[in-house]
C-alpha positions in Angstrom: -120.8 -14.3 75.2 -117.5 -12.9 76.5 -115.5 -15.0 74.1 -117.3 -13.4 70.9 -116.9 -9.7 72.6 -113.2 -10.4 73.0 -112.8 -11.3 69.5 -114.7 -8.4 68.5 -112.4 -6.3 70.5 -109.3 -7.5 69.0 -110.6 -7.1 65.6 -111.9 -3.3 65.7 -109.1 -2.3 68.3 -111.5 -1.0 70.7 -108.9 -0.9 73.4 -105.6 1.0 73.2 -102.7 -0.9 71.7 -99.8 -0.9 74.2 -96.3 -1.5 72.5 -93.2 -3.5 74.0 -92.1 -0.1 75.9 -95.4 0.9 77.1 -95.8 -2.0 78.5 -92.7 -1.8 80.5 -93.6 1.9 81.4 -97.0 0.4 82.8 -95.5 -2.3 84.7 -93.0 0.2 86.6 -93.5 2.0 89.8 -96.7 2.0 91.6 -100.3 2.7 91.9 -101.2 4.9 94.8 -104.0 7.5 95.7 -104.5 8.0 92.0 -106.2 4.2 91.9 -108.4 5.6 94.7 -110.2 8.3 92.1 -110.1 6.0 89.2 -112.0 3.4 91.4 -114.8 6.1 91.6 -115.4 5.2 95.5 -112.1 6.6 97.2 -111.3 5.4 100.8 -110.7 8.7 102.5 -109.7 7.3 105.5 -107.0 4.8 104.4 -105.8 8.0 102.3 -105.4 9.8 105.2 -103.5 6.9 107.1 -100.7 7.5 104.8 -97.7 9.2 105.9 -97.0 13.1 105.9 -93.4 13.2 106.5 -90.7 15.4 108.3 -87.3 16.0 107.9 -85.1 14.1 110.5 -83.0 15.9 113.2 -80.0 15.6 111.1 -81.6 16.9 107.8 -83.2 20.2 109.6 -79.7 20.8 110.7 -78.3 20.5 107.1 -81.1 22.8 106.1 -80.5 25.5 108.9 -76.4 24.9 108.3 -74.8 24.3 105.3 -77.7 25.1 103.0 -77.9 28.4 104.7 -74.5 29.2 104.4 -74.4 28.1 100.9 -76.9 30.6 100.0 -75.3 33.2 102.1 -71.8 33.0 100.4 -73.2 32.6 96.6 -73.8 35.9 95.3 -76.8 35.2 93.0 -76.3 38.1 91.0 -72.5 37.7 90.6 -73.1 34.1 89.5 -76.0 35.1 86.9 -73.7 37.6 85.4 -70.8 35.5 85.2 -72.9 32.5 84.2 -70.8 30.2 86.5 -70.4 28.9 90.0 -67.2 30.2 91.5 -64.7 27.3 92.4 -64.6 28.2 96.2 -68.4 27.5 96.3 -68.2 24.2 94.4 -65.5 23.1 97.0 -67.5 24.1 99.6 -70.5 22.1 98.4 -68.0 19.0 98.0 -66.7 19.5 101.6 -70.2 19.6 102.9 -71.9 16.6 101.1 -74.1 18.5 98.7 -73.2 16.1 95.9 -74.3 13.2 98.1 -77.4 13.6 99.3 -78.6 10.5 97.7 -75.7 8.3 98.3 -75.8 5.7 101.2 -73.5 6.8 104.3 -71.5 3.6 103.7 -70.2 5.3 100.4 -69.5 8.7 101.9 -72.9 10.1 101.3 -75.4 12.0 103.2 -78.3 9.4 102.4 -81.0 12.1 103.0 -84.6 11.1 102.4 -86.2 12.0 99.2 -88.2 14.7 101.1 -85.3 16.2 102.6 -83.2 16.3 99.1 -86.8 17.8 97.7 -87.0 20.4 100.5 -83.0 21.5 99.9 -83.5 21.9 96.0 -86.6 23.8 97.0 -84.7 26.3 99.2 -81.8 26.6 96.9 -83.4 27.1 93.4 -85.4 30.6 94.1 -81.6 32.0 95.1 -79.7 30.7 92.0 -81.0 28.3 89.2 -77.4 28.1 88.5 -76.3 27.1 91.6 -79.5 24.6 91.5 -78.5 22.6 88.8 -75.3 21.9 90.8 -77.7 20.3 93.4 -80.4 18.7 91.2 -78.8 16.7 88.8 -76.0 14.8 91.0 -79.1 13.9 93.3 -81.7 12.9 90.5 -80.7 12.5 87.3 -77.0 12.1 88.0 -75.3 8.3 87.9 -75.6 8.0 91.8 -79.2 7.1 91.8 -79.0 4.5 88.9 -75.7 3.3 90.8 -77.3 2.6 94.0 -80.2 0.6 92.5 -78.5 -1.4 89.6 -74.6 -0.8 89.7 -72.4 -3.7 90.1 -70.2 -4.2 93.6 -67.3 -2.8 91.7 -69.0 0.2 90.4 -70.6 1.1 93.7 -67.1 1.0 95.1 -65.5 3.0 92.6 -68.1 5.5 91.6 -70.2 6.6 94.5 -67.5 7.5 97.1 -66.0 9.9 94.0 -69.5 11.1 93.3 -70.4 12.0 97.1 -66.9 13.9 97.3 -67.5 15.7 94.1 -64.6 14.3 92.2 -67.2 13.0 89.7 -69.6 15.5 88.3 -72.2 13.7 86.7 -75.0 14.4 83.7 -77.4 12.2 82.2 -77.3 12.5 78.2 -80.9 11.2 77.1 -82.6 14.1 75.0 -81.7 14.1 71.3 -82.9 16.0 68.3 -85.6 13.5 67.6 -86.1 12.1 71.1 -87.7 14.4 73.6 -90.7 13.5 75.4 -90.7 10.4 73.3 -87.5 8.8 75.2 -88.3 5.3 73.6 -87.2 6.9 70.2 -83.7 7.5 70.8 -81.3 6.8 68.2 -77.9 6.9 70.0 -76.2 3.8 68.7 -73.8 1.4 70.8 -72.4 -1.5 68.8 -70.9 -4.4 70.9 -67.6 -5.9 69.2 -64.6 -7.6 70.2 -61.5 -5.4 70.5 -57.9 -6.2 70.0 -57.5 -7.8 73.2 -60.3 -9.9 72.9 -62.6 -8.8 74.9 -66.2 -7.1 74.3 -66.2 -3.2 73.8 -68.9 -0.7 72.7 -68.5 1.7 69.9 -70.7 4.5 70.4 -72.1 7.2 68.3 -74.6 9.8 69.4 -75.7 13.2 69.2 -77.5 14.7 72.4 -78.7 18.1 73.3 -80.5 20.0 76.2 -78.1 17.8 78.9 -78.0 19.9 81.7 -74.3 19.9 83.3 -73.1 18.4 79.8 -70.5 21.2 79.4 -69.0 20.7 82.7 -69.9 17.1 83.8 -66.5 14.6 83.9 -68.9 11.3 84.0 -72.0 10.9 81.6 -74.9 8.3 82.0 -75.4 7.8 78.3 -78.7 6.3 77.1 -78.4 4.5 73.8 -79.8 1.8 72.0 -77.5 -1.1 71.9 -76.8 -3.8 69.0 -74.9 -6.7 69.5 -74.6 -8.3 66.1 -72.4 -11.6 67.2 -74.6 -11.9 70.4 -71.2 -11.3 72.5 -73.3 -9.9 75.6 -75.8 -13.1 75.6 -78.6 -11.0 75.3 -79.6 -11.4 71.5 -78.5 -9.2 68.4 -80.5 -6.1 69.5 -80.4 -5.8 73.5 -82.2 -2.4 73.1 -81.8 0.6 75.6 -79.0 0.7 77.6 -77.2 3.1 80.0 -73.4 3.6 79.4 -70.9 5.4 81.5 -68.4 7.5 79.8 -65.9 9.7 81.1 -64.8 13.2 80.1 -61.7 13.0 77.8 -62.5 9.7 76.2 -61.3 9.8 72.5 -64.3 10.6 69.9 -66.6 12.3 72.9 -67.2 16.2 72.3 -68.3 18.2 75.0 -68.2 21.9 76.5 -70.3 23.8 74.0 -73.3 25.5 75.1 -76.9 26.1 74.8 -78.0 29.5 76.7 -81.1 28.5 78.6 -83.8 31.4 79.1 -83.8 33.4 82.3 -80.6 32.0 83.9 -78.0 30.5 81.7 -77.2 27.3 83.9 -74.7 24.9 82.5 -76.5 22.9 79.4 -75.4 22.2 75.9 -74.9 19.0 73.5 -73.0 15.8 73.8 -71.8 14.4 70.5 -69.9 11.0 70.2 -68.1 9.8 67.4 -66.9 6.1 67.5 -66.7 6.9 71.0 -65.3 3.1 72.4 -65.6 2.0 76.0 -65.4 -1.4 77.7 -68.8 -3.4 78.1 -67.9 -3.2 81.7 -69.2 0.6 81.4 -72.7 -0.4 81.2 -74.5 0.6 84.1 -75.1 -2.3 86.2 -72.6 -4.4 84.0 -73.3 -6.5 81.3 -76.1 -8.2 82.6 -78.1 -5.1 82.4 -77.5 -4.9 78.5 -80.9 -3.9 77.5 -82.1 -3.0 80.7 -82.0 0.9 80.4 -85.4 1.4 79.5 -86.5 0.6 82.9 -83.7 2.6 84.3 -84.9 5.9 82.1 -88.5 5.5 83.5 -87.6 5.2 87.0 -85.1 8.0 86.7 -87.4 10.2 85.0 -90.4 9.5 87.5 -88.0 10.3 90.3 -87.2 13.6 88.6 -90.9 14.5 88.0 -91.8 13.6 91.5 -88.9 15.0 93.1 -86.5 18.0 91.7 -89.1 19.6 89.2 -92.0 19.9 92.1 -89.4 21.1 94.5 -87.9 23.8 92.2 -91.4 24.9 91.2 -92.8 24.8 95.1 -89.7 26.2 96.5 -90.4 29.5 93.8 -94.0 29.5 94.5 -93.3 29.5 98.2 -90.5 32.4 97.9 -92.5 34.3 95.7 -95.8 34.1 97.4 -93.7 35.7 100.8 -92.0 38.4 98.7 -94.9 39.4 96.8 -97.1 39.8 100.1 -94.0 41.8 101.6 -93.4 43.8 98.9 -97.3 44.9 98.8 -97.2 46.2 102.1 -94.1 48.0 101.5 -94.9 49.9 98.4 -97.4 52.6 98.5 -99.6 54.3 96.2 -102.6 56.8 96.7 -101.6 57.2 100.4 -101.7 53.5 101.4 -99.9 50.1 100.9 -100.7 48.9 97.5 -101.7 45.3 99.3 -104.7 46.7 100.8 -106.2 47.6 97.2 -108.8 44.6 96.3 -106.9 44.2 92.6 -103.7 44.0 94.2 -104.7 41.4 97.1 -106.5 39.2 94.8 -103.5 37.7 93.2 -101.6 37.8 96.2 -104.6 35.5 98.1 -104.1 33.1 94.9 -100.4 33.0 95.3 -100.3 32.2 98.9 -103.2 29.3 98.5 -101.4 27.9 95.5 -98.2 27.8 97.8 -99.9 26.0 100.6 -101.6 23.8 98.0 -98.3 23.1 96.2 -96.1 22.4 99.4 -98.9 20.1 100.3 -98.3 18.0 97.4 -94.7 18.1 97.2 -94.3 16.9 100.9 -97.2 14.2 100.4 -95.6 12.8 97.2 -91.9 12.8 98.4 -93.1 11.1 101.6 -94.8 8.4 99.3 -91.4 7.9 97.5 -89.9 7.4 100.8 -92.2 4.9 102.0 -91.2 2.9 99.0 -94.0 4.0 96.9 -93.0 5.0 93.1 -96.2 6.3 91.8 -95.4 7.2 87.9 -99.0 8.6 87.4 -99.0 11.2 90.4 -95.2 11.9 89.6 -96.6 13.2 85.9 -99.0 15.2 87.6 -96.4 16.8 90.1 -94.2 17.5 87.4 -96.8 19.0 84.8 -99.1 21.0 87.3 -96.6 22.4 89.7 -94.7 23.7 87.0 -97.4 25.2 85.5 -98.6 26.8 88.6 -95.3 28.1 89.2 -95.3 29.7 85.9 -99.0 31.3 86.8 -97.1 32.5 90.0 -94.9 34.5 88.6 -96.9 36.2 86.1 -99.0 37.2 89.3 -95.9 38.5 91.2 -94.5 40.1 88.2 -98.2 41.9 87.8 -97.8 42.9 91.6 -93.9 43.8 91.6 -94.4 45.9 88.1 -91.7 48.0 87.1 -89.7 46.5 90.3 -89.8 43.2 88.5 -88.9 44.3 84.9 -85.6 46.3 85.9 -83.0 43.9 86.0 -80.0 44.4 88.5 -79.3 43.1 92.1 -82.6 44.7 93.5 -84.6 42.6 91.1 -85.7 39.5 93.1 -88.4 37.9 90.8 -87.1 39.0 87.4 -84.9 35.9 86.6 -87.3 33.5 88.1 -89.9 34.8 86.1 -87.9 34.7 82.8 -86.8 31.1 83.6 -90.5 29.7 84.4 -90.6 28.0 80.8 -87.7 25.8 81.7 -89.3 23.4 83.9 -92.5 23.6 81.8 -90.2 21.9 79.0 -88.0 19.5 80.7 -88.5 15.8 81.7 -91.6 15.2 79.2 -92.8 18.8 78.2 -95.9 19.7 80.0 -98.2 19.4 76.9 -97.1 15.8 76.0 -97.1 15.0 79.9 -100.9 16.3 80.1 -102.3 15.2 77.1 -100.4 11.8 76.5 -98.7 10.7 80.1 -101.0 11.1 82.9 -104.3 9.7 81.5 -103.0 7.3 78.9 -101.2 5.7 81.5 -103.4 6.3 84.4 -106.8 5.0 82.7 -104.9 1.7 81.9 -102.8 1.2 85.0 -104.9 2.6 87.6 -108.4 1.3 86.7 -109.2 -1.3 88.7 -109.9 -3.6 85.7 -108.6 -2.2 82.4 -105.2 -3.5 82.5 -106.5 -7.0 83.1 -108.6 -6.8 80.2 -106.1 -5.5 78.1 -103.5 -8.2 78.8 -106.4 -10.8 78.1 -107.1 -9.1 74.7 -103.5 -9.5 74.0 -103.0 -13.2 75.4 -106.2 -14.4 73.9 -107.3 -15.6 77.1 -111.1 -16.0 77.0 -111.1 -17.1 80.6 -108.8 -13.9 82.0 -111.2 -11.4 79.7 -114.5 -13.0 80.9 -113.6 -12.4 84.7 -112.1 -9.0 84.1 -115.2 -7.8 82.0 -117.6 -9.1 84.6 -115.8 -7.0 87.4 -115.4 -4.1 85.0 -119.2 -4.3 84.0 -119.8 -4.1 87.9 -117.8 -1.4 88.4 -119.1 0.6 85.5 -122.7 0.5 86.7 -121.6 0.8 90.7 -120.1 4.1 89.5 -123.3 5.1 87.3 -125.3 4.7 90.3 -122.7 6.7 92.6 -122.7 9.5 90.1 -126.4 9.6 89.8 -127.0 9.4 93.6 -124.3 11.7 94.4 -125.4 14.2 91.8 -128.6 14.8 93.7 -127.6 14.7 96.6 -124.4 16.9 96.1 -122.3 14.0 97.9 -124.1 13.8 101.3 -123.9 10.1 101.4 -120.1 10.0 100.4 -118.0 8.4 103.7 -115.9 10.8 105.5 -113.6 9.8 108.2 -113.0 11.9 111.5 -111.9 15.4 109.8 -112.2 19.1 110.9 -115.9 19.8 110.6 -115.1 22.5 108.6 -113.7 20.6 105.7 -115.8 17.4 105.7 -118.0 19.3 102.7 -114.7 19.2 100.5 -114.3 15.4 101.1 -117.8 14.9 100.1 -117.4 17.0 96.9 -114.2 14.8 96.0 -116.0 11.6 96.6 -118.7 13.0 94.0 -116.2 14.0 91.7 -114.4 10.8 91.9 -117.6 8.6 91.1 -118.3 11.1 87.8 -114.4 10.9 86.7 -114.5 7.1 87.0 -117.8 6.8 85.0 -116.7 9.2 82.4 -113.2 7.1 82.1 -115.3 3.9 81.5 -117.0 5.9 78.8 -113.9 7.0 77.2 -112.5 3.4 77.2 -115.6 1.8 75.6 -116.1 4.6 73.2 -113.1 6.0 72.2 -110.9 3.2 73.0 -107.9 2.5 70.7 -108.3 6.4 69.5 -107.4 7.9 72.6 -103.8 8.6 72.1 -104.7 10.9 69.1 -107.4 12.5 71.1 -104.8 14.6 73.2 -107.4 17.5 74.1 -109.8 15.0 75.6 -107.0 13.3 77.5 -105.7 16.4 78.6 -109.2 17.3 80.1 -109.4 14.2 82.0 -105.8 14.6 83.2 -106.8 17.9 84.6 -109.8 16.3 86.7 -107.6 13.9 88.2 -104.7 16.4 88.9 -106.8 18.7 90.7 -108.6 15.9 92.6 -105.3 14.7 94.0 -104.1 18.2 94.2 -107.2 18.8 96.5 -106.7 15.8 98.5 -102.9 16.8 99.4 -104.3 20.2 100.9 -106.8 18.4 103.0 -104.1 15.7 104.0 -101.7 18.7 104.9 -104.3 20.3 106.9 -104.9 17.2 109.1 -101.1 16.4 109.2 -100.7 19.8 110.8 -102.8 19.6 113.3 -105.9 21.7 111.6 -104.5 25.2 112.1 -107.5 27.4 112.3 -105.5 30.4 110.7 -105.0 28.2 107.9 -108.6 27.2 106.9 -108.9 30.1 104.6 -105.9 28.8 102.4 -107.6 25.5 102.4 -110.9 27.1 101.8 -109.5 28.9 98.7 -107.3 25.9 97.2 -110.4 23.4 97.5 -112.6 25.9 95.7 -110.1 26.8 92.8 -109.5 22.7 93.0 -113.0 21.5 92.4 -113.9 24.4 90.1 -111.0 23.2 87.9 -112.0 19.9 88.1 -116.0 20.9 86.9 -114.3 22.8 84.3 -112.6 19.9 83.2 -115.7 17.5 83.3 -117.7 20.5 81.2 -114.8 20.1 78.5 -115.1 16.4 78.5 -118.8 16.4 77.7 -118.7 19.2 75.2 -116.0 17.2 73.1 -117.2 13.7 73.3 -118.1 12.4 69.7 -120.8 10.5 68.2 -124.5 9.7 69.8 -123.1 9.6 73.5 -121.5 13.1 73.1 -124.7 14.7 71.6 -126.5 12.8 74.8 -123.9 14.2 77.3 -124.2 17.6 75.8 -127.8 17.8 76.0 -128.8 16.1 79.3 -125.8 15.9 81.3 -124.0 19.1 80.8 -127.0 21.2 81.6 -127.3 19.5 84.7 -123.6 19.7 85.6 -123.6 23.4 85.0 -126.5 23.8 87.4 -125.2 21.2 90.0 -121.9 22.6 90.5 -119.1 21.1 92.6 -117.7 24.3 93.5 -117.4 28.2 92.0 -114.4 30.0 91.9 -113.3 31.6 95.3 -114.8 35.1 95.8 -113.2 38.3 96.4 -113.5 38.3 100.2 -111.8 35.2 100.3 -108.8 36.1 98.0 -108.2 39.3 100.1 -108.4 37.2 103.5 -105.8 35.2 102.1 -103.8 37.9 100.8 -103.2 39.0 104.4 -101.4 35.7 105.3 -98.2 36.9 103.6 -98.9 40.7 104.4 -98.3 40.1 108.2 -95.4 39.0 110.2 -96.6 36.7 112.9 -96.8 33.1 114.0 -98.6 32.2 110.7 -96.5 33.5 108.3 -93.3 32.3 110.4 -94.6 28.9 110.4 -95.8 29.0 106.6 -92.1 30.2 105.4 -89.9 27.7 107.1 -87.5 26.5 105.4 -87.6 29.5 102.9 -84.1 31.2 102.6 -84.1 34.8 104.2 -80.5 36.6 103.8 -79.2 38.2 106.8 -77.7 40.7 103.8 -80.1 43.7 103.9 -78.1 45.8 101.1 -80.1 44.5 98.1 -82.5 42.0 97.1 -84.8 40.0 99.3 -82.8 40.9 102.3 -83.5 44.5 101.6 -87.3 44.0 101.1 -87.8 41.7 104.2 -85.9 43.9 106.4 -88.3 47.0 105.4 -91.1 44.8 105.5 -90.0 44.1 109.3 -89.8 47.8 109.9 -93.0 48.9 108.4 -94.9 46.1 110.2 -93.2 47.2 113.6 -93.9 50.9 112.7 -97.5 50.5 111.8 -99.2 51.1 114.6 -97.2 54.3 115.1 -98.1 55.2 111.6 -101.8 54.8 112.3 -101.4 57.4 115.2 -100.1 59.8 112.6 -103.0 59.0 110.3 -105.3 59.8 112.7 -103.6 63.1 113.5 -104.1 63.9 109.9 -107.8 63.3 110.0 -107.9 65.4 113.3 -106.2 68.2 111.6 -103.3 68.2 113.8 -101.0 67.0 111.0 -100.8 68.2 107.4 -101.7 66.1 104.2 -98.7 63.9 102.8 -97.2 60.5 103.2 -98.0 59.8 107.0 -94.5 58.1 107.3 -92.7 61.4 106.3 -94.1 63.3 108.9 -92.4 61.7 111.7 -90.4 64.8 112.5 -93.7 67.1 113.0 -95.2 64.3 114.9 -92.7 64.3 117.2 -92.8 67.9 117.4 -96.7 67.7 117.9 -96.3 65.3 120.9 -97.9 62.7 118.8 -95.1 60.5 119.0 -91.7 60.2 121.2 -88.3 60.5 119.8 -87.6 57.0 119.7 -90.9 56.3 118.1 -90.5 59.1 115.5 -87.1 57.9 114.8 -88.8 54.2 114.3 -91.1 55.7 111.9 -88.3 57.4 110.0 -86.0 54.3 109.9 -89.0 52.6 108.5 -89.7 55.2 105.6 -86.1 54.9 104.7 -86.1 51.5 104.5 -89.2 51.1 102.8 -87.8 53.7 99.9 -84.7 51.6 99.7 -86.8 48.3 99.0 -88.8 49.7 96.3 -85.8 51.2 94.5 -84.6 49.6 91.2 -80.9 49.4 89.9 -79.7 52.4 87.9 -76.5 52.3 85.9 -74.4 54.9 84.3 -73.6 54.6 80.5 -70.3 53.1 81.3 -71.2 50.5 84.0 -74.4 49.4 81.6 -72.1 48.6 78.8 -69.5 47.3 80.9 -72.3 44.7 82.4 -72.7 43.3 78.7 -69.0 43.3 78.3 -68.4 41.4 81.4 -71.2 38.9 80.6 -69.8 38.6 77.1 -66.2 38.3 78.5 -67.1 35.8 80.8 -69.2 33.7 78.3 -65.9 33.8 76.0 -63.6 32.5 79.1 -66.4 29.8 80.0 -66.1 28.5 76.5 -62.1 28.6 76.2 
């Protein structure tokens, strides 16, 4: 029976076909907690036993010392206007080891953990996106990571110390006009030939674009498709994708032209090569790695998706949440802080909860990588969903800051980040592609307990393996059908939950309930959509949404447990979990609505009404949102703990430093202002802004002299913090001229 079924599946393309490059991608990396959700029966005890990391003493000292000093030295507004990082800042970064965070100490690097590199990027990026590029690329997408893993001894000895010292500034040449998210379609050509000296060389022709640090780098890791017509390298006539090291100044290489990224113009531009000749020894990893580039690309991109982009996104989310809460208490309208208005408090509450959730996912994911786990599906989720959440948070913050976020200048602390948000959405696999193709497309085969074995059996025409795989799959299907029915009737009452905080037990039960339904729906997609899944991006995107929000929800719960079940954080957990489960619910409804054929009709007529009645969760209510807003509207132990490792400038003349100085003063003066308000109600003081009546309150004996001075100083700081930049006509046009001149000088 199973043999006939296998033949039928082969003939009818029931399961998705897997190309050679897709197979390598599937085989790269590890299945992690994503596999628990695909199983339909997550083992929460085992998941909670996974480590939730923290920085070492050395790493924390670097965050508190060199990172803070770098950001204090680097004038983010001057960098944005000039579009360049000053030489003295780059020299400081080189001296302090910023270019060698990933490089082993034996080669002069810092050898920091993945979590530490992520934390540094998260701290630097909100200050300056341009500066951030010089930290992110050398420590994720530069040559260092691949050299550590694949480089020959000679390559390591030569390149790694120079990369650590900043003598080599790297970039990664991957994207082309016709090869973006589909990295396998690169056309950059490298042909092996025997040169005049009788050695094997490579002749390269390529046109790359969107290359961060491309205009300023002096060491390029170039992804190309290697041909070897005479089999000089012993890997056949077409070894395939290969990574080649090219030095700036090599004849035929053109670099220096610029793209102009939206928001902040970080160094980014094309790389053009016409008959660029390098030794075959320039293959990263040596000649033995000819054709080994695809795995390198998958691992490098997976690292970027887990490390740099989530770090920059979450760092932005956390900074924006803290700043927006502070601004809402400094800015007043109608006689009270705008943060006390429910309509304003609601997006602030969402910001705080998402910042908590995002940081939880960042730390958990980076800890897994530090523990030797390379989960490409979770990395895809992290990249796509944290960057999208960062864009949502930027929009919420802009709504609260309003005019102060729109008018540009040194005092605008969110405008550039808001404008730059689309950058992270597009790079290292555009989110729309990551969501609709990569997350579920890879996860459904790789993370499923049985699917990959069955696919291999069908491809290899192995009836014995197919029979074994199908028996396991059928048992898995019916077990999840039973679990889904049972959990639906009992609302997850019988989901096994380990010893966790009593307040959060219900969320584990709902996640277990959701996982059983997700696993069942995955089987239905594989059975009834099968080989057409690649073309059903809207459907697979909804599966990706369900998986992503289950993962984000679990990360939130893991953080709460790992940080000692902080009672004050429960409201953030409640908001994050209700939002996560509601979005899982919405994904399930979308799946049911859009399944084709008779099965789709049955799901819409039977399952969908039940699903909507028996919801996993509803969206957070207004009271919870307002309560969450208070987290960033106070200066207390909780806000200090949650804002750890966010850069707080000591300079109080403009920008973030000025805002938080005003927030500190306004918070400290708040009890005194309340006394003035009480006196106003009693008729002892006239109407008006209470903090404008400090002198009158002193004269009336309501405040003493020191208290009146404190209220007056808080008002002065408050008004300065909400002020926006004003330029004379000459200054306004001079800024434009200065920017144009800086761009001209940089191009020259």
